C-alpha positions in Angstrom: -10.6 0.0 9.8 -8.5 0.1 6.6 -6.9 -3.2 7.4 -10.2 -4.9 8.0 -11.4 -3.6 4.6 -8.3 -4.4 2.5 -7.6 -7.9 3.7 -11.0 -9.2 2.7 -11.9 -10.2 -0.8 -14.9 -7.8 -1.3 -13.2 -4.9 0.5 -10.1 -5.3 -1.5 -12.1 -5.2 -4.8 -13.9 -2.0 -3.7 -10.6 -0.3 -3.0 -9.1 -1.5 -6.3 -12.0 0.0 -8.2 -11.7 3.3 -6.2 -8.0 3.4 -7.2 -8.9 2.7 -10.8 -11.9 4.9 -11.3 -11.8 7.3 -8.4 -10.6 10.9 -8.4 -7.1 12.0 -7.4 -8.2 12.7 -3.9 -9.5 9.1 -3.4 -6.2 7.7 -4.7 -4.2 10.0 -2.4 -6.3 9.0 0.6 -6.1 5.3 0.0 -2.3 5.3 -0.8 -1.5 7.4 2.3 -3.6 5.2 4.6 -2.1 1.9 3.3 1.5 2.8 2.4 2.7 1.8 5.9 1.4 -1.7 5.5 2.4 -2.2 1.9 4.5 -5.3 2.5 1.6 -7.0 4.3 -0.7 -6.1 1.4 1.7 -7.6 -1.1 2.0 -10.9 0.8 -1.7 -11.5 1.5 -4.0 -13.7 -0.5 -6.5 -11.1 -1.6 -4.7 -7.8 -1.1 -1.7 -8.4 -3.3 -3.9 -7.2 -6.2 -4.6 -4.1 -4.2 -0.9 -3.5 -3.7 -0.2 -3.7 -7.4 -3.0 -1.3 -8.2 -1.8 1.1 -5.5 1.6 1.2 -7.1 0.2 1.5 -10.7 -2.3 4.2 -9.9 -0.3 6.1 -7.3 -0.9 9.8 -8.1 2.5 11.1 -7.1 6.0 9.8 -7.6 6.7 10.3 -3.9 4.1 7.7 -3.0 5.6 5.3 -5.5 9.1 5.9 -4.0 7.7 5.3 -0.5 6.2 2.0 -1.6 9.5 0.9 -3.3 11.4 1.7 -0.1 9.0 -0.4 1.9 9.6 -3.3 -0.4 13.4 -2.9 -0.7 14.3 -4.4 2.7 11.7 -7.2 2.6 13.0 -9.4 -0.3 13.4 -12.5 1.8 9.8 -12.2 3.1 8.5 -11.7 -0.4 10.3 -14.7 -1.9 
């Protein structure tokens, strides 16, 4: 259900606001659930804003490192 929510305009905005104004537990839950599809988020029309907010508001350095590793091998897809 996370994919249905984050790839739509209104769902993506809701998750962005939860990352921005939510508690640490909310941020951890969202980042853990979506870190496996981080590249897909970064290349989608609406969810690329969510991907940038996920990285900016990630509560731990381990989550940021996991997101960077996902992006490292996908340079050709992102260009």
